[in-house]
PADO-224531 format. One record per residue (C-alpha): residue number from 0; z, y, x; residue in three letters. Coordinates in pm, 1 decimal. Each point is the difference from the previous one (the first is absolute). Layout:
BEGIN
SITE   i        w        v        u  aa
SITE NUM        Z        Y        X ALA
...
This chain:
BEGIN
SITE   i        w        v        u  aa
SITE   0  -4210.3  14600.3  -1562.2 MET
SITE   1    149.0   -306.4   -166.9 SER
SITE   2    -45.4    -51.9   -371.3 LEU
SITE   3    293.8    -64.2   -234.3 ILE
SITE   4      0.6   -200.2   -318.7 ASN
SITE   5    115.6    118.7   -342.1 ARG
SITE   6    347.8   -151.5     34.6 ARG
SITE   7     51.6    180.6    332.0 GLN
SITE   8   -130.3    324.7   -150.9 LEU
SITE   9    246.7    -22.7   -287.2 LEU
SITE  10    282.7    -76.1    239.8 ALA
SITE  11    -76.7    284.9    239.8 ARG
SITE  12    -93.7    281.9   -235.3 SER
SITE  13    208.5    204.5   -240.1 GLY
SITE  14    327.4   -111.8    150.3 GLY
SITE  15    -91.1   -361.1    -93.8 ALA
SITE  16     43.6     79.3   -370.2 PHE
SITE  17   -334.6   -159.9    -77.1 GLY
SITE  18    116.2   -329.5    149.3 SER
SITE  19    330.2     26.7   -182.2 LEU
SITE  20   -177.0     54.0   -333.1 ALA
SITE  21   -235.8   -289.6     65.1 LEU
SITE  22    291.4   -231.1     81.6 SER
SITE  23    180.3    100.3   -320.1 TRP
SITE  24   -308.3    -60.3   -213.9 MET
SITE  25    -63.9   -341.2    155.6 LEU
SITE  26    363.2    -98.4    -42.4 ALA
SITE  27      1.9    128.7   -356.0 ASN
SITE  28   -299.2   -222.0    -76.2 ASP
SITE  29    168.1   -297.0    175.7 ARG
SITE  30   -271.7     -1.2    269.5 LEU
SITE  31    246.7     79.0    274.2 LEU
SITE  32    362.2   -106.5     26.3 ALA
SITE  33    248.7    275.8    -60.6 ARG
SITE  34    226.0    119.7    275.8 ASP
SITE  35    249.2   -276.1     80.7 LYS
SITE  36    276.1    260.2    -24.7 ASP
SITE  37    -97.6    103.2   -354.3 ASP
SITE  38    318.9    -80.0   -193.7 PRO
SITE  39   -188.8    -45.4   -328.5 PHE
SITE  40   -315.3   -172.4    124.6 GLY
SITE  41    -83.4   -366.3    -69.5 PRO
SITE  42    133.0   -259.3    240.3 ARG
SITE  43   -120.1   -355.0     58.3 PRO
SITE  44    169.3   -283.2   -186.7 ALA
SITE  45    149.1   -295.0    186.6 HIS
SITE  46   -271.7   -224.7   -146.5 PHE
SITE  47   -278.1     19.2   -257.3 ALA
SITE  48    154.0    116.4   -329.5 PRO
SITE  49    -73.0   -135.4   -345.8 SER
SITE  50    111.5    322.8   -169.0 ALA
SITE  51    -67.5    358.5    102.6 LYS
SITE  52    237.6    161.5   -246.8 GLN
SITE  53    283.5    -77.6   -242.1 VAL
SITE  54     80.9    113.1   -354.3 ILE
SITE  55    361.1    -88.5    -87.2 PHE
SITE  56     67.9     11.1   -374.5 LEU
SITE  57    378.4     28.3     -3.3 PHE
SITE  58    167.6    -80.7   -332.2 MET
SITE  59    332.1    172.6     61.3 TYR
SITE  60    310.9   -137.2   -167.3 GLY
SITE  61    -56.5   -374.9     15.6 GLY
SITE  62   -278.1   -151.8   -214.3 PRO
SITE  63     95.3   -335.5   -150.2 SER
SITE  64   -185.7   -287.4    163.1 HIS
SITE  65     93.7   -247.0   -276.1 ILE
SITE  66   -150.1    230.2   -263.8 ASP
SITE  67   -321.0     89.0    184.2 LEU
SITE  68   -124.0   -251.8    260.5 PHE
SITE  69    246.3   -290.1     23.8 ASP
SITE  70     49.8   -160.6   -344.5 PRO
SITE  71    297.8   -230.9    -46.9 LYS
SITE  72    -15.9   -224.5   -309.6 PRO
SITE  73    348.8   -127.2     83.5 GLU
SITE  74    138.2    337.8   -106.2 LEU
SITE  75   -122.7    -71.9   -354.5 ASP
SITE  76    195.0   -326.7     -1.6 LYS
SITE  77    312.5    155.6    153.5 TRP
SITE  78    -12.0    328.1   -194.1 HIS
SITE  79    355.7    114.1    -71.8 GLY
SITE  80    147.6   -277.6    215.1 LYS
SITE  81    167.8     29.1    339.8 GLU
SITE  82   -238.0    -98.3    279.5 ILE
SITE  83    147.8   -201.3    290.4 PRO
SITE  84   -156.8    209.9    280.4 VAL
SITE  85    156.9    331.8   -102.1 PHE
SITE  86    236.9    155.7    254.3 ARG
SITE  87    220.2    287.4   -108.6 LYS
SITE  88    -20.2    161.4    345.9 GLU
SITE  89   -379.0     37.4    -41.1 ASP
SITE  90     40.1    229.7   -299.4 ALA
SITE  91    -17.6    372.6     59.0 PHE
SITE  92    144.7    109.2   -333.5 MET
SITE  93    330.1   -129.2   -136.3 GLY
SITE  94   -137.3    -65.1   -347.9 LYS
SITE  95   -256.5   -253.6    123.8 THR
SITE  96     65.2   -341.8   -153.3 LYS
SITE  97    -90.0   -352.6    120.6 PRO
SITE  98   -194.7    -71.5   -320.7 TYR
SITE  99   -374.2    -56.6     15.6 ALA
SITE 100   -230.0    249.5   -171.8 MET
SITE 101   -349.6   -116.0    -86.9 LYS
SITE 102   -292.5    231.0     55.3 SER
SITE 103   -114.3    209.0   -298.1 PRO
SITE 104   -357.9    -23.9    130.7 PHE
SITE 105   -264.3   -272.6    -12.6 ALA
SITE 106   -192.3   -130.4    301.0 PHE
SITE 107   -349.8   -140.5     32.7 SER
SITE 108   -196.5   -157.6    281.8 LYS
SITE 109   -251.0    248.3    134.6 CYS
SITE 110   -317.2    -28.4    203.6 GLY
SITE 111   -148.4   -314.6    148.8 GLU
SITE 112    320.0    -41.2    200.9 ALA
SITE 113    209.8     -9.9   -317.0 GLY
SITE 114    265.3    241.1    127.7 ILE
SITE 115    256.2     63.3   -273.8 GLU
SITE 116     32.3    370.5    -81.4 ILE
SITE 117    197.1    171.7   -277.7 SER
SITE 118   -172.3    135.8   -307.3 ASP
SITE 119    129.1    341.6    105.6 GLN
SITE 120   -267.3     11.7    272.2 TYR
SITE 121   -318.8    -95.4   -191.7 PRO
SITE 122   -237.7    215.3    207.4 GLN
SITE 123    149.5    -99.9    333.2 LEU
SITE 124    -21.4   -365.3   -108.3 ALA
SITE 125   -379.3     27.6     21.1 LYS
SITE 126     44.3     31.4    377.8 HIS
SITE 127    207.8   -316.5     39.4 ALA
SITE 128   -257.3   -155.3    232.8 ASP
SITE 129     35.8    292.6    240.4 GLU
SITE 130    380.6    -11.0      5.5 MET
SITE 131    232.9   -185.0    233.8 CYS
SITE 132    332.2    -27.5   -182.6 VAL
SITE 133    302.9    -52.8    225.2 ILE
SITE 134    277.1   -139.9   -218.7 ARG
SITE 135    260.3    -60.5    270.4 SER
SITE 136    102.4    344.4    128.8 LEU
SITE 137    366.4     62.9     72.9 HIS
SITE 138    183.5    297.6    147.5 CYS
SITE 139    347.6     90.2    125.6 GLU
SITE 140    128.1    244.5   -260.4 SER
SITE 141      6.0     29.4   -377.9 ASN
SITE 142     78.0    372.3     18.9 ASN
SITE 143   -296.9    234.6    -46.9 HIS
SITE 144     64.0    219.0    304.2 GLY
SITE 145     34.2   -268.8    271.0 PRO
SITE 146   -266.0   -220.9   -162.2 ALA
SITE 147   -247.6    289.5     -2.2 LEU
SITE 148     74.5     66.2    365.4 PHE
SITE 149    -58.6   -364.2     89.8 GLN
SITE 150   -319.1    -44.3   -199.2 MET
SITE 151   -147.4    310.9    157.8 GLN
SITE 152    150.9      5.1    349.0 SER
SITE 153    127.3   -350.7     66.9 GLY
SITE 154    363.2    111.2     18.0 SER
SITE 155    259.2     52.9   -272.7 ILE
SITE 156    122.9    299.2    202.6 MET
SITE 157   -157.1    346.0    -11.1 SER
SITE 158   -166.0    159.3    300.0 GLY
SITE 159   -263.9   -264.9     72.6 HIS
SITE 160   -376.2     62.0    -16.0 PRO
SITE 161   -174.8   -117.1   -315.3 THR
SITE 162   -290.9   -242.2      7.3 ILE
SITE 163   -255.4    274.9    -61.6 GLY
SITE 164    136.3    187.6    301.1 SER
SITE 165    -21.9   -312.9    216.2 TRP
SITE 166   -361.2    -53.6   -107.9 ALA
SITE 167    -79.0    365.0     71.8 ASN
SITE 168    172.3    -25.4    339.3 TYR
SITE 169   -176.3   -323.5     92.1 GLY
SITE 170   -351.3     82.7   -113.5 LEU
SITE 171    -21.6    377.1    -36.5 GLY
SITE 172   -220.5    166.0   -259.2 SER
SITE 173   -368.7    -55.2    -73.2 GLU
SITE 174    -25.9    349.5   -145.2 CYS
SITE 175     80.4    314.7    195.3 ASP
SITE 176     14.4    216.6   -313.9 GLU
SITE 177    253.9   -197.7   -204.5 LEU
SITE 178    337.0   -154.7     84.1 PRO
SITE 179     12.6   -369.5     87.4 GLY
SITE 180    288.9    -75.1   -238.6 PHE
SITE 181     19.6    142.4   -353.7 VAL
SITE 182    254.3    -55.6   -277.4 VAL
SITE 183    -24.1     83.2   -371.8 MET
SITE 184    299.9      3.3   -234.5 MET
SITE 185     44.7    -86.7   -364.7 ASP
SITE 186    -21.7    294.5   -237.5 TYR
SITE 187    372.8    -38.1    -71.1 GLN
SITE 188    101.1     49.8    360.6 GLY
SITE 189     64.4   -181.1    325.4 ALA
SITE 190    208.4   -317.4     32.3 PRO
SITE 191    349.7     -1.4    146.8 VAL
SITE 192      8.9     76.2    375.3 ASN
SITE 193   -269.1    263.1    -59.9 GLY
SITE 194   -210.0     88.1    303.6 ALA
SITE 195    179.5   -259.0    213.7 MET
SITE 196   -215.6   -259.2   -179.5 ASN
SITE 197   -304.6    123.4    191.8 TRP
SITE 198    170.2    130.8    312.4 SER
SITE 199   -121.0    -61.8    354.8 SER
SITE 200    362.1    -61.7    102.3 GLY
SITE 201     32.7      8.9    377.4 PHE
SITE 202   -377.5      3.1     46.1 LEU
SITE 203   -147.9    346.8     61.7 PRO
SITE 204    -10.7    205.1   -319.4 ALA
SITE 205   -379.8      6.2     -0.9 LYS
SITE 206      0.3   -359.2   -128.4 TYR
SITE 207    195.4     65.5   -319.4 GLN
SITE 208   -175.8     11.7   -336.0 ALA
SITE 209   -136.5    315.3   -156.9 VAL
SITE 210     92.5     21.7   -370.9 PRO
SITE 211   -310.1     68.9   -206.8 LEU
SITE 212     11.1    172.1   -337.3 ARG
SITE 213   -229.3   -130.5   -269.6 SER
SITE 214    -20.8    342.1   -167.8 THR
SITE 215    -12.3    354.8    132.1 GLY
SITE 216     -8.9     49.0    375.4 GLU
SITE 217    -27.3   -349.4    154.7 PRO
SITE 218    240.4     75.8    285.0 ILE
SITE 219    283.5    251.0    -23.6 ALA
SITE 220    -29.8    311.5    219.0 TYR
SITE 221   -340.6   -107.7    127.9 LEU
SITE 222   -187.3    311.8   -106.8 ARG
SITE 223     42.1    312.5    213.1 PRO
SITE 224    183.3    298.4   -151.6 PRO
SITE 225   -200.4    236.3   -216.5 ALA
SITE 226   -196.4    248.8    204.7 GLY
SITE 227    -16.7   -214.8    313.7 VAL
SITE 228   -363.2    -69.5     80.8 SER
SITE 229   -126.0   -314.3    169.2 SER
SITE 230    -93.7    192.5    314.9 SER
SITE 231    344.3    160.4     16.7 ARG
SITE 232    170.3   -333.8    -45.1 GLN
SITE 233   -225.6   -151.5    266.7 ARG
SITE 234    101.7    277.1    236.9 GLY
SITE 235    369.6    -60.2    -70.2 GLN
SITE 236    -35.1   -372.6     68.9 LEU
SITE 237   -190.3     65.3    322.2 ASP
SITE 238    269.7    240.1    118.8 LEU
SITE 239    279.8   -244.8    -87.8 ILE
SITE 240   -189.9   -280.2    173.2 ALA
SITE 241    -40.1    215.7    310.0 LYS
SITE 242    373.8     70.5     15.5 TRP
SITE 243     83.5   -364.7    -62.0 ASN
SITE 244   -240.2   -113.8    270.6 GLN
SITE 245    150.8    245.6    246.5 GLN
SITE 246    346.6   -132.4    -78.9 TYR
SITE 247   -121.6   -361.6     22.3 ALA
SITE 248   -150.7     64.3    344.6 ALA
SITE 249    334.8    131.6    121.5 ALA
SITE 250    190.9   -286.6   -167.7 ASN
SITE 251   -204.6   -318.0     54.2 PRO
SITE 252    284.5   -225.1   -119.7 ASP
SITE 253     -7.8    153.0   -348.2 ASP
SITE 254   -268.8   -204.1   -176.1 ASP
SITE 255     68.2    133.9   -351.1 GLU
SITE 256   -196.5    322.1     37.8 LEU
SITE 257   -339.8   -166.3     18.7 GLU
SITE 258     83.6   -187.0   -319.2 ASP
SITE 259    106.2    325.7   -163.4 ARG
SITE 260   -326.2    167.9     99.7 ILE
SITE 261   -194.1   -295.5   -144.1 ALA
SITE 262    205.4     19.2   -322.3 ALA
SITE 263    -87.6    368.3    -42.2 TYR
SITE 264   -366.6    -80.9     48.4 GLU
SITE 265     14.7   -289.2   -248.5 LEU
SITE 266    161.6    223.8   -261.4 ALA
SITE 267   -273.2    258.5     57.2 TYR
SITE 268   -275.1   -258.5    -50.7 ARG
SITE 269    176.9   -142.4   -307.0 MET
SITE 270    -29.2    334.8   -178.4 GLN
SITE 271   -367.2    -68.3    -59.9 SER
SITE 272      0.6   -379.7    -33.0 ARG
SITE 273    309.9    -73.3   -208.4 ALA
SITE 274   -114.5    198.2   -308.4 PRO
SITE 275   -333.0   -184.0     10.4 GLU
SITE 276    171.9   -337.1     28.5 ALA
SITE 277    202.9     56.9   -316.9 VAL
SITE 278   -280.7    160.2   -199.7 ASP
SITE 279    -47.0   -263.3   -269.0 LEU
SITE 280   -269.2    207.2   -170.8 SER
SITE 281   -235.6   -163.9    250.6 GLN
SITE 282     57.5   -333.2   -176.1 GLU
SITE 283   -196.7   -104.5   -306.9 THR
SITE 284    141.4    -14.8   -349.9 LYS
SITE 285    -38.4   -378.1     13.9 ARG
SITE 286    229.2    -15.4    303.7 VAL
SITE 287    254.8    228.7   -166.9 HIS
SITE 288      1.5   -224.1   -306.0 THR
SITE 289     29.6   -319.0    207.0 ALA
SITE 290    313.8    129.8    173.2 TYR
SITE 291    151.3    112.6   -329.2 GLY
SITE 292    -11.1    374.1     58.7 LEU
SITE 293    -87.8     41.3   -368.3 ASP
SITE 294    331.0   -149.0   -113.2 ASN
SITE 295    334.9    174.9     37.6 LYS
SITE 296    178.2   -330.4     71.8 VAL
SITE 297   -224.1    -96.0    292.2 THR
SITE 298   -121.1    343.1    111.6 ALA
SITE 299    252.9     73.4    274.7 HIS
SITE 300      1.6   -336.1    175.7 PHE
SITE 301   -373.8    -33.0    -61.0 GLY
SITE 302    -58.5    333.6    169.1 ARG
SITE 303    204.7   -109.8    299.7 ASN
SITE 304   -188.0   -330.1     23.9 CYS
SITE 305   -331.4    185.1     -4.1 LEU
SITE 306    128.8    240.9    263.3 LEU
SITE 307    105.0   -299.5    210.6 ALA
SITE 308   -353.5   -135.8     -8.4 ARG
SITE 309   -141.3    340.0     97.7 ARG
SITE 310    247.8     31.6    287.5 LEU
SITE 311    -64.8   -340.1    156.2 VAL
SITE 312   -371.2     63.7    -50.7 GLU
SITE 313     44.5    305.6    223.6 ARG
SITE 314    190.6   -183.1    271.3 GLY
SITE 315    367.0     31.1    -96.3 VAL
SITE 316    175.5   -301.6    150.3 ARG
SITE 317    295.1    -59.5   -234.8 PHE
SITE 318     49.4    120.6   -358.1 VAL
SITE 319    315.4    -69.3   -200.2 GLN
SITE 320     23.8     57.9   -376.3 LEU
SITE 321    325.5    -11.7   -191.9 TYR
SITE 322     31.9   -113.1   -359.1 SER
SITE 323    339.4     85.9   -143.6 GLY
SITE 324    191.2    319.4     61.5 GLY
SITE 325    363.2     75.9     70.7 ASN
SITE 326    228.7   -261.1   -156.2 GLU
SITE 327     60.4   -215.6   -306.8 GLY
SITE 328   -265.9    -39.2   -271.4 PRO
SITE 329   -227.6    245.8    179.0 ARG
SITE 330    -30.2   -265.5    273.9 ALA
SITE 331    -54.9   -377.8    -28.0 TRP
SITE 332    381.0    -27.1     -8.3 ASP
SITE 333     39.6   -197.7   -321.9 ALA
SITE 334    378.1    -35.1    -30.9 HIS
SITE 335     20.6     68.4   -372.1 ASP
SITE 336   -327.4    -97.2   -166.9 ASP
SITE 337   -247.3   -190.0    215.5 LEU
SITE 338   -263.6    -40.7   -268.2 GLU
SITE 339    -28.4    372.0    -78.6 THR
SITE 340     17.7     98.5    366.9 ASN
SITE 341   -266.2   -240.4    124.1 HIS
SITE 342   -233.3     55.5   -294.4 ARG
SITE 343     -4.3    369.5     88.9 LEU
SITE 344    -48.3    -35.3    375.0 HIS
SITE 345   -256.1   -278.3    -28.4 CYS
SITE 346   -196.0    213.1   -248.2 ALA
SITE 347      8.5    289.2    248.2 GLU
SITE 348   -128.3   -207.7    292.2 THR
SITE 349   -213.4   -288.6   -130.6 ASP
SITE 350   -325.7    181.5    -66.7 ARG
SITE 351     14.1    221.5    311.4 PRO
SITE 352     72.6   -290.5    237.7 ILE
SITE 353   -279.5   -209.8   -149.1 ALA
SITE 354   -237.5    295.8     31.5 ALA
SITE 355    100.7     51.3    363.1 LEU
SITE 356    -76.8   -362.4     87.1 LEU
SITE 357   -332.0     12.5   -188.1 SER
SITE 358    -95.9    330.9    161.0 ASP
SITE 359     80.6   -117.1    351.9 LEU
SITE 360   -192.2   -322.1    -54.4 LYS
SITE 361   -303.2    176.5   -146.9 GLN
SITE 362    -12.8    237.2    296.9 ARG
SITE 363     29.0   -284.1    251.8 GLY
SITE 364    341.8    125.7    111.2 MET
SITE 365    235.8   -270.0   -126.0 LEU
SITE 366    -65.6   -230.7    294.9 ASP
SITE 367    124.6    268.0    238.8 GLU
SITE 368    274.4    145.9   -220.9 THR
SITE 369    328.8   -185.6    -42.9 LEU
SITE 370    153.5     68.4   -341.4 VAL
SITE 371    368.0    -89.7    -29.7 LEU
SITE 372    211.8     -2.7   -319.8 TRP
SITE 373    376.9    -35.9    -23.6 GLY
SITE 374    342.2    159.6    -11.3 GLY
SITE 375    320.1    -12.4    201.3 GLU
SITE 376    125.7   -319.4   -171.2 PHE
SITE 377    -29.9   -198.6   -324.2 GLY
SITE 378    229.2    -52.2   -298.4 ARG
SITE 379    246.5   -267.4   -103.7 THR
SITE 380    -97.2   -287.4   -230.2 PRO
SITE 381    330.7     60.7   -174.3 THR
SITE 382     89.3    268.6   -249.1 ALA
SITE 383    165.8    331.9     69.0 GLU
SITE 384    161.5    123.0   -317.4 GLY
SITE 385   -223.2   -147.7   -263.0 GLY
SITE 386   -362.1     90.4     77.0 LYS
SITE 387    -11.8    111.4    362.7 GLY
SITE 388    -21.0   -160.4    344.3 ARG
SITE 389    192.6     90.7    315.6 ASP
SITE 390   -131.4     57.2    354.8 HIS
SITE 391    -89.5   -319.9    183.0 HIS
SITE 392    -72.0    -49.5    371.5 ALA
SITE 393      7.4   -381.1     32.7 ARG
SITE 394   -355.8    -57.2   -119.1 GLY
SITE 395   -278.0    221.2   -135.5 PHE
SITE 396   -376.4     56.5     -0.4 THR
SITE 397   -252.1    226.4    166.7 MET
SITE 398   -377.8    -30.8     11.4 TRP
SITE 399   -283.6    103.0    230.6 MET
SITE 400   -373.7     34.7    -48.8 ALA
SITE 401   -292.4     65.4    233.3 GLY
SITE 402     41.7     86.3    364.9 GLY
SITE 403    -30.8   -354.5    131.4 GLY
SITE 404    231.9   -195.0   -232.6 VAL
SITE 405    -98.5   -304.6   -204.3 LYS
SITE 406    -72.5     77.2   -362.0 GLY
SITE 407    103.1   -222.7   -286.4 GLY
SITE 408    298.0   -132.8    192.7 LYS
SITE 409    367.4    -52.9    -75.3 ILE
SITE 410    230.3    -17.9    300.9 TYR
SITE 411    360.1   -117.1    -13.4 GLY
SITE 412    224.1    -61.0   -299.0 ALA
SITE 413    340.1     72.6   -145.1 THR
SITE 414    217.2   -265.8   -161.7 ASP
SITE 415    -34.9   -104.3   -364.2 GLU
SITE 416    191.5    309.3   -112.8 PHE
SITE 417   -167.0    253.4    232.2 GLY
SITE 418    327.8     51.7    182.5 TYR
SITE 419    -46.1   -114.3    360.5 HIS
SITE 420   -311.2     -3.9    219.4 ALA
SITE 421    -20.3   -374.1     73.9 VAL
SITE 422   -356.8    -71.6    115.7 GLU
SITE 423   -141.7    188.9    298.5 GLN
SITE 424    269.5    271.2    -21.4 PRO
SITE 425   -143.8    329.4    121.9 THR
SITE 426    214.2    269.5    156.5 SER
SITE 427    -83.8    369.5     11.2 VAL
SITE 428    -70.6    -26.6    376.1 PRO
SITE 429   -245.5   -284.0    -78.7 ASP
SITE 430   -175.7    228.6   -249.2 LEU
SITE 431    -10.9    287.0    248.5 HIS
SITE 432   -125.3   -221.7    282.2 ALA
SITE 433   -282.6   -117.3   -226.3 THR
SITE 434   -101.9    352.1   -105.0 ILE
SITE 435    -12.2    112.9    363.5 LEU
SITE 436   -196.5   -313.2     92.9 HIS
SITE 437   -261.6     79.6   -263.7 LEU
SITE 438    -30.3    345.4    156.8 LEU
SITE 439    -61.0   -160.4    339.8 GLY
SITE 440    349.8     65.8    135.4 LEU
SITE 441    233.3   -251.9    161.6 ASP
SITE 442    342.3     79.8   -145.7 HIS
SITE 443    171.3   -115.6    320.7 GLU
SITE 444   -210.3    232.8    216.3 LYS
SITE 445     14.7    308.7   -222.5 LEU
SITE 446    316.8    150.7    144.7 THR
SITE 447    157.0    338.0     69.1 TYR
SITE 448    277.8     65.7    249.1 ARG
SITE 449    296.4    180.8   -150.0 PHE
SITE 450    355.0     32.9    130.5 GLN
SITE 451    -60.5   -245.3    281.5 GLY
SITE 452   -165.9   -284.2   -189.2 ARG
SITE 453   -338.7    -91.1   -141.5 ASP
SITE 454     -6.5     10.9   -379.1 TYR
SITE 455   -257.1   -151.3   -231.4 ARG
SITE 456    -55.1     -9.7   -375.9 LEU
SITE 457    108.4   -365.1    -21.4 THR
SITE 458    294.3     42.6    241.3 ASP
SITE 459     78.5   -350.0    137.9 VAL
SITE 460   -158.1   -218.1   -270.3 SER
SITE 461   -310.9    -32.0   -211.3 GLY
SITE 462   -285.4   -251.4     -9.4 ASN
SITE 463   -356.8     59.2   -113.0 VAL
SITE 464    -73.6   -194.4   -322.2 ILE
SITE 465   -315.2   -167.7    127.7 HIS
SITE 466    -42.2   -209.5   -316.5 ASP
SITE 467   -100.2    305.7   -202.6 ILE
SITE 468   -257.0    133.2    249.0 LEU
SITE 469   -364.8    -38.6    -98.9 ALA
């Protein structure tokens, strides 16, 4: 009689359920690769990544680069005078004038690198040596809707996958109990375009973001109906899976059913993990205070920043936070009174963002977490009405920290008025190519076939900004 080992015993007995359980436990502990057909499981990068996850701090409405990160002393000299670079066709609103408007804020050189940052971001300024400030962004539209689409999906048209979806598609999820792509809105609502801002477009729906609530139930409709026990729900899912598998066996060309089965299972697992992930009572009072949860001005965005740290800590690949809700003064859309608008939104975000960077660094997570700050465009150096600034797409600023970028660096420049990107101009596809590169993905190889052609996030352009890589 031949002897069998433990692995063979598990495989042969109990309908092989012992082997199946062992495989799941090993995979769950990252000791065994998940099934290659697992639609949510992690997938290898194209090359060694610098960043494992991304937190995108999206300042919706158009934060003013010349009032926050790109000071222009020439505007003081030209204040109230017509600047020679102004073009009427660049203005979005008819009441925008060609006359320079100086910044109401003061700047100072911060950190050893001496990066100039507005006095409206005093806490963030302490992290100047961790920031890479890109002053030469430009985009194709000065209209919120198309500009939002481009900044998040690479195209000014709707229907394309957003960058978080591409990252989720390319790399999969490190956590099998939470979604790979999460979005959190401002307390005053979602930006224009709504859910299309985090859509998976023509990618399978499983790669779109899951909106996370900062209060109440973290995910809408996640809890089972009252009176439905866990065992009953498990039985329902098993029965549905059985029917779906029977249909899939008879229809091998329909590959959506396996994804649907996996989505049901993910939702089931999330019922236990998602509430734990958003339970901020597990954090100390010191952490709450650092993020500004004790202050009504900073509490909402601070809570979302803390949630972002907890999510990436648990393996969520891409987290996007919005500051600014709906339209007008509730967003960074300072048409009428830039000083009042930006004082408010900077006050809401300064302390939480600084706390997020400090927290990630203290936990040893900043090196593997790319933090990105910016909006869909900047604002004009000229006046709209008397005290506001119009939308501006010709030149604006974004910054990155951690995740493999050089800290204490300024890249690119706008002209003396902050109007055009003139040194090392950086397109949105360049930005996207660089983010994917930091995640270990080649933007030219990350493609998806749709309607007879291979699509990618950067379409037919985009160059990695190697000068900012650490």
